C-alpha positions in Angstrom: -30.1 -29.3 -19.5 -28.2 -26.0 -19.9 -24.4 -26.5 -20.6 -21.6 -24.4 -19.5 -18.3 -24.6 -21.3 -14.6 -23.7 -20.6 -13.4 -20.3 -22.0 -10.1 -20.5 -23.7 -8.5 -17.9 -26.0 -11.6 -16.0 -26.0 -13.7 -19.0 -27.2 -16.1 -21.1 -25.2 -15.1 -24.7 -25.7 -17.3 -27.5 -24.5 -15.6 -30.7 -23.0 -16.4 -34.3 -23.3 -17.2 -34.7 -19.4 -20.0 -32.4 -17.5 -20.9 -32.0 -14.1 -24.2 -31.1 -12.8 -24.3 -28.2 -10.2 -26.8 -28.8 -7.4 -28.7 -26.3 -5.4 -28.1 -27.5 -1.8 -31.2 -26.0 -0.6 -33.0 -27.7 -3.0 -31.4 -31.2 -4.6 -34.3 -31.3 -7.4 -33.3 -28.0 -8.6 -29.9 -28.2 -11.1 -28.6 -25.0 -12.2 -26.8 -26.5 -15.1 -24.1 -29.1 -16.5 -20.7 -27.5 -16.4 -17.7 -28.7 -18.4 -15.2 -30.8 -16.8 -11.7 -30.0 -18.6 -9.1 -32.4 -19.1 -5.3 -31.8 -19.0 -5.1 -31.0 -22.8 -7.7 -28.3 -22.5 -5.8 -26.8 -19.3 -2.7 -26.5 -21.6 -4.7 -25.1 -24.2 -5.6 -22.3 -21.6 -2.1 -21.9 -20.3 -0.9 -21.3 -23.9 -3.4 -18.8 -24.8 -2.4 -16.9 -21.8 1.0 -17.2 -22.4 0.2 -15.9 -26.1 -1.6 -12.8 -24.8 0.7 -12.1 -22.0 3.4 -9.9 -24.3 0.6 -7.5 -25.7 -1.2 -7.4 -22.5 1.7 -6.8 -20.0 2.4 -3.7 -22.1 -1.1 -2.3 -22.3 -1.8 1.1 -21.1 -2.8 1.9 -17.6 -6.0 3.3 -19.1 -6.5 0.0 -20.9 -6.7 -1.8 -17.7 -8.8 0.7 -15.8 -11.2 0.6 -18.3 -11.8 -3.3 -18.8 -11.8 -3.2 -14.7 -14.1 -0.5 -14.5 -16.7 -1.6 -17.1 -16.2 -5.3 -15.8 -17.3 -3.8 -12.0 -20.1 -1.8 -13.5 -21.5 -4.5 -15.3 -21.4 -7.0 -11.9 -23.2 -4.3 -10.2 -25.7 -3.7 -12.6 -26.7 -7.5 -12.5 -26.1 -7.9 -8.6 -29.7 -9.1 -8.1 -29.6 -11.6 -10.7 -26.0 -13.2 -9.7 -26.6 -12.8 -6.1 -29.8 -15.4 -7.0 -27.8 -17.6 -8.6 -24.9 -17.5 -5.9 -27.4 -18.3 -3.4 -28.6 -21.0 -5.4 -25.4 -22.9 -6.2 -23.5 -22.1 -2.7 -26.4 -21.9 0.1 -25.5 -18.4 1.4 -29.0 -16.8 1.9 -30.2 -14.2 -0.5 -29.1 -11.0 1.1 -25.6 -12.5 2.1 -25.2 -13.8 -1.7 -26.2 -10.1 -3.4 -23.8 -8.5 -0.7 -21.2 -10.9 -2.1 -21.7 -10.0 -5.6 -21.6 -6.0 -4.7 -18.1 -6.7 -3.1 -17.0 -8.2 -6.2 -18.2 -5.4 -8.4 -16.4 -2.8 -5.8 -13.3 -4.9 -5.6 -13.2 -4.6 -9.8 -13.5 -0.5 -9.3 -10.9 -0.6 -6.5 -8.2 -2.4 -8.8 -9.2 -0.1 -11.6 -7.8 2.4 -9.6 -5.0 0.4 -8.7 -4.1 0.1 -12.4 -3.3 3.9 -12.4 -1.2 4.1 -9.5 1.5 1.7 -10.1 4.5 3.7 -9.5 8.2 3.6 -9.0 11.1 5.0 -7.4 14.3 6.9 -8.5 16.4 7.2 -6.0 20.3 8.2 -6.1 23.1 5.7 -6.0 25.7 5.5 -3.4 28.1 5.5 -6.7 28.5 9.1 -8.2 27.0 9.9 -11.2 24.6 6.7 -11.0 20.9 7.2 -10.5 18.9 4.2 -9.6 15.2 3.5 -11.1 12.8 0.9 -9.3 10.0 -0.4 -11.2 7.1 -3.0 -11.1 6.6 -5.5 -13.6 3.5 -8.1 -14.1 4.6 -11.8 -12.9 3.7 -13.4 -16.0 0.9 -15.9 -16.3 -0.9 -16.7 -13.1 -3.0 -19.5 -12.1 -5.8 -19.1 -9.8 -7.3 -21.9 -8.0 -10.4 -20.7 -5.6 -12.5 -22.4 -3.1 -16.5 -22.8 -2.9 -17.2 -20.6 -0.1 -17.0 -17.4 -1.7 -17.8 -18.3 -5.5 -17.6 -14.8 -7.0 -15.8 -12.6 -4.3 -12.8 -14.6 -4.1 -12.4 -15.3 -8.1 -12.8 -11.5 -8.0 -10.2 -10.3 -5.5 -7.8 -12.5 -7.4 -8.3 -11.8 -11.0 -9.2 -8.3 -10.6 -5.3 -7.3 -9.4 -4.0 -10.1 -11.6 -5.5 -7.9 -14.8 -4.6 -4.8 -12.9 -0.9 -5.3 -12.9 -0.7 -6.7 -16.5 -0.8 -10.5 -16.0 -3.0 -12.8 -17.9 -5.2 -15.4 -15.7 -6.1 -19.0 -16.0 -8.5 -19.6 -13.1 -10.0 -22.8 -12.0 -12.9 -22.4 -9.5 -14.2 -25.3 -7.1 -15.8 -27.9 -8.6 -18.8 -27.6 -6.5 -19.9 -24.0 -7.5 -18.4 -22.9 -11.0 -21.6 -21.2 -12.1 -21.0 -17.5 -10.5 -17.1 -17.8 -11.7 -18.5 -18.7 -15.2 -20.7 -15.6 -15.0 -18.0 -13.3 -13.9 -15.5 -14.7 -16.6 -18.1 -14.0 -19.2 -18.4 -10.4 -17.8 -15.0 -9.6 -18.0 -14.8 -11.0 -22.0 -17.9 -8.6 -22.4 -16.0 -5.8 -20.9 -13.7 -6.0 -23.7 -10.7 -8.5 -22.4 -8.6 -9.5 -25.3 -8.5 -13.1 -26.2 -6.3 -15.3 -23.8 -5.9 -12.6 -20.8 -8.9 -14.3 -19.1 -9.2 -18.2 -19.5 -11.6 -20.4 -17.4 -11.1 -24.2 -17.0 -13.5 -26.0 -14.6 -12.7 -29.4 -13.1 -11.2 -31.3 -10.4 -8.3 -30.3 -8.6 -6.3 -33.5 -9.3 -6.7 -32.8 -13.3 -7.0 -28.8 -13.9 -5.3 -27.7 -10.6 -2.4 -30.0 -10.9 -1.9 -29.1 -14.6 -1.7 -25.3 -13.6 0.7 -26.3 -10.4 3.0 -28.5 -12.4 3.0 -26.3 -16.0 6.4 -24.5 -16.7 4.2 -21.9 -18.5 2.7 -20.9 -15.3 4.5 -18.3 -13.4 2.6 -18.0 -10.0 0.0 -19.8 -8.6 -2.7 -18.0 -5.7 -4.6 -20.4 -4.0 -7.3 -20.4 -1.3 -8.6 -23.6 0.1 -7.6 -26.1 2.6 -4.2 -26.7 4.4 -3.4 -30.3 3.3 -4.2 -29.3 -0.5 -2.1 -25.7 0.1 0.8 -27.4 1.9 1.2 -29.8 -1.3 1.1 -27.2 -3.8 3.6 -25.0 -1.8 6.2 -27.9 -2.2 5.5 -28.6 -5.9 5.8 -24.6 -6.4 9.3 -24.6 -4.3 10.6 -27.4 -6.5 9.6 -25.5 -9.6 10.7 -21.9 -8.5 7.3 -20.6 -9.1 5.9 -17.8 -6.9 2.8 -18.7 -4.9 0.3 -17.3 -2.4 -2.0 -19.4 0.1 -4.7 -18.8 2.3 -5.9 -22.3 4.0 -8.2 -21.9 6.8 -8.2 -20.9 10.6 -9.4 -21.5 13.9 -10.3 -18.3 15.1 -10.6 -17.2 18.8 -13.4 -14.4 19.9 -12.6 -13.6 23.4 -15.5 -12.3 25.5 -14.2 -10.5 29.0 -16.2 -10.1 31.9 -16.7 -6.1 31.0 -18.0 -6.6 27.7 -21.5 -5.3 26.3 -23.1 -8.8 26.8 -25.6 -7.7 23.5 -22.6 -6.8 21.5 -20.7 -9.7 22.4 -23.7 -12.0 21.6 -24.4 -10.4 18.3 -20.5 -10.9 17.2 -20.2 -14.3 18.0 -23.5 -15.5 16.6 -22.6 -13.7 13.5 -19.2 -14.6 13.4 -19.9 -18.4 14.2 -23.0 -19.1 12.2 -23.9 -16.9 9.8 -23.1 -17.8 6.1 -23.6 -21.5 7.7 -20.2 -20.9 9.6 -18.5 -22.0 6.3 -15.9 -18.8 6.4 -12.0 -19.3 6.9 -12.9 -16.2 9.3 -15.6 -17.6 11.3 -15.4 -17.5 15.6 -15.1 -20.9 15.8 -13.6 -20.9 19.5 -15.3 -18.4 22.0 -13.0 -17.8 24.8 -15.0 -16.4 27.4 -14.2 -15.3 31.0 -15.4 -16.9 34.2 -17.6 -13.9 35.1 -19.7 -13.5 32.3 -19.9 -16.9 31.2 -23.2 -18.2 32.4 -24.9 -15.0 31.1 -23.1 -15.3 27.8 -24.2 -18.9 27.0 -27.7 -18.3 28.0 -28.0 -15.4 25.9 -26.3 -17.2 23.2 -28.5 -20.1 23.0 -31.6 -17.9 23.0 -30.3 -15.8 20.2 -29.5 -19.1 18.3 -32.9 -20.5 18.8 -34.4 -17.7 17.2 -32.4 -18.1 14.0 -34.5 -19.8 11.1 -32.5 -22.6 9.0 -33.9 -23.2 5.8 -33.9 -22.5 1.8 -31.4 -20.0 0.9 -33.9 -17.8 -1.3 -36.7 -17.9 1.5 -36.9 -14.2 2.9 -37.3 -15.7 6.5 -34.2 -18.0 6.3 -31.2 -16.6 8.6 -28.9 -19.5 8.0 -29.0 -21.4 4.6 -27.8 -25.0 4.2 -24.4 -26.6 4.6 -22.6 -26.7 0.9 -22.9 -30.5 0.2 -23.6 -33.9 1.9 -20.0 -34.3 2.5 -19.4 -31.3 4.4 -22.8 -32.0 6.3 -21.2 -35.1 7.2 -18.2 -33.4 8.5 -19.9 -31.3 10.7 -21.8 -34.1 12.2 -18.8 -35.9 12.5 -17.0 -33.3 14.6 -20.5 -32.7 16.6 -20.1 -36.7 17.6 -16.5 -36.4 18.3 -17.0 -33.4 20.7 -19.6 -35.2 22.6 -17.4 -38.1 23.0 -14.7 -36.1 24.3 -17.0 -34.7 26.9 -18.5 -31.6 25.3 -21.8 -30.5 25.9 -23.9 -29.8 22.6 -26.6 -27.5 22.1 -28.3 -27.5 18.6 -26.6 -29.3 15.7 -29.5 -31.4 14.1 -30.5 -31.9 10.5 -33.7 -30.1 9.5 -36.5 -31.0 7.7 -37.7 -28.4 5.2 -40.3 -28.4 2.1 -37.4 -29.0 -0.2 -34.5 -31.6 0.3 -31.6 -30.1 1.0 -28.6 -30.0 3.6 -29.6 -28.2 6.3 -28.4 -28.3 10.0 -29.0 -25.9 13.0 -25.9 -24.0 14.4 -24.2 -25.9 17.2 -22.8 -24.6 20.4 -20.4 -27.2 22.6 -20.1 -25.9 25.8 -17.6 -27.9 28.5 -14.5 -28.1 26.4 -10.9 -27.9 26.9 -8.2 -26.6 24.8 -6.6 -30.1 23.8 -10.3 -31.2 22.8 -10.3 -31.8 18.8 -13.3 -29.2 18.3 -10.9 -26.7 19.6 -7.8 -27.8 17.5 -9.1 -28.6 14.0 -11.4 -26.4 11.6 -14.7 -27.6 11.0 -15.9 -25.4 8.5 -19.5 -25.4 9.6 -22.2 -24.1 11.7 -20.2 -25.2 14.8 -18.5 -23.3 17.9 -17.0 -24.3 20.6 -16.7 -22.3 24.2 -13.6 -22.5 26.7 -14.1 -21.0 29.7 -11.1 -18.9 31.3 -10.3 -17.4 34.6 -9.0 -14.0 33.0 -7.9 -11.8 30.2 -4.2 -13.3 30.6 -5.5 -16.6 30.5 -8.0 -15.6 27.4 -4.8 -14.3 25.4 -3.1 -17.4 25.8 -5.8 -19.6 24.8 -6.6 -17.8 21.9 -2.6 -18.0 20.7 -2.9 -21.6 21.4 -3.5 -22.7 17.8 -1.6 -23.3 14.7 -3.6 -21.1 12.7 -3.7 -17.2 12.7 -6.1 -15.7 10.5 -8.5 -13.7 12.5 -9.1 -12.9 16.2 -11.3 -10.8 18.1 -12.1 -9.4 21.3 -15.3 -8.1 23.0 -14.4 -5.6 26.0 -15.5 -2.2 27.1 -11.6 -1.9 28.5 -9.3 0.3 26.4 -6.3 -1.4 28.1 -7.4 -5.0 27.2 -8.3 -4.0 23.6 -5.1 -2.2 23.1 -2.9 -5.1 24.6 -5.1 -7.7 22.7 -4.5 -6.3 19.2 -0.7 -6.1 19.6 -0.2 -9.4 21.4 -2.7 -11.7 19.6 -1.1 -13.8 16.8 -3.7 -13.2 13.8 -3.3 -11.4 10.7 -6.8 -9.7 11.4 -7.9 -8.4 14.7 -11.7 -7.3 15.4 -12.7 -5.4 18.5 -16.2 -5.7 19.4 -17.1 -7.0 16.4 -17.6 -9.9 14.3 -14.3 -11.8 13.3 -15.5 -12.6 9.8 -15.8 -9.7 7.0 -13.0 -7.7 5.6 -13.4 -4.4 3.4 -12.3 -5.1 0.2 -9.8 -2.1 0.0 -7.5 -3.3 3.0 -5.2 -6.3 3.0 -6.5 -9.9 3.7 -4.6 -12.7 5.3 -3.0 -14.3 8.5 -0.1 -15.8 10.3 1.2 -19.2 11.0 -0.6 -22.2 9.2 -3.4 -19.8 7.9 -1.5 -17.9 5.3 1.7 -17.7 3.3 2.9 -15.1 0.9 1.8 -11.6 0.3 -1.7 -10.6 1.5 -4.5 -10.4 -0.8 -6.7 -7.4 -1.3 -5.8 -3.7 -1.5 -2.9 -2.1 -2.7 -0.8 -4.7 -0.9 -2.2 -7.2 -3.8 0.6 -5.7 -6.0 3.1 -7.6 -3.8 2.2 -11.2 -5.5 1.2 -9.9 -9.0 4.1 -7.9 -9.9 7.7 -8.3 -9.6 10.3 -5.5 -8.6 13.1 -4.5 -11.3 16.2 -2.7 -10.1 17.6 -0.5 -13.2 21.1 1.5 -13.1 21.3 4.6 -15.3 24.4 6.7 -16.0 23.0 9.9 -17.4 26.4 11.3 -18.4 27.1 8.6 -21.0 23.4 9.2 -22.8 
């Protein structure tokens, strides 16, 4: 059995404890045993980042460009290989997994350019004889805590801007899927990252994550994960005066109006709700459909669902891979049962027998629901979508905003009037018109409102708001 160590101060260091990384498509396929860092190892990683920060924070933009550009090229060159690894450990279909790896490479290439674009301002003071310089500097040591559903893309979109702007990193990947991040860190090291600039500590959130959050030598925390964990991190960071950024989930609405192109609407909803096994914080988990198109829409969605093949992530015939693990599968089934108990009608949602033992579940569509049912209030995070029938656009918009989340929202319509009104009035950080709610380009900001996100946006040029701090300098040139 291959064992994979933590990466601290430029060295691979084993731990006393290891944890197997199991393929959810085939429970007999163990990818390897991955180190479980303890508090002491985590503190060593933090100390290594702190020691490397003075020099790295004063590195030239060209040095940072070269590192990130080289890492991006190396990721893209290994796209097929890394995609297969990702599909094995997380359960995405192979095309989706290869696409995710490609996105990680593009992210590094983009932020290589951003390293050269960190500008500033020189403005006149309101006081005679003074000039004002406004510059950006790196925050310091950044702790990154990433989820299991995008095991290389999310680490990439946190690591790349952190390094581009001169920070040093300690990353803790999700315990379920460490292999993709392990390979990513290895690539960054091989691309020329100085010792201590990038550090990897694998293990549980209660040990590694807690140590990162509580450490006085970690200046900022970027976290993607559950609402409960994010809220706990926020409280601790506030008490410690630590900068933090949170992405915590969604209950994303997709509105389908009577005038929608039915084929476009069905494809957008099925893709957004069920692809990637519905394990996306941007998934279309609430379908809000007006009465005039409702019956035709439901029939068409069911027909499309029936044509989807659930199976092994590496099988070319598979459309939807397995749920990530037994715990998540149980959660999906629990919410399906709750929906039935509360009066919903469920189409699909059964376990699937396969040639390999895995966590396979057919997509589930829950109709006959009302806005107060749990299936419409709480994030399931699986291939489960609920449908709410509404009278008209006004009721649809009100229902779309009737949630504590505000990450992504969509509308299917051929009306310019309704599309324009919706994108201005829906309470979400990202809005899709006649497109699936899931999927954001690597060069634009990602994030939401209300209970979905807190802090500056991730990705694109907006990432500098979190990974840099602003300095204002007054200069009296006459005295120089």
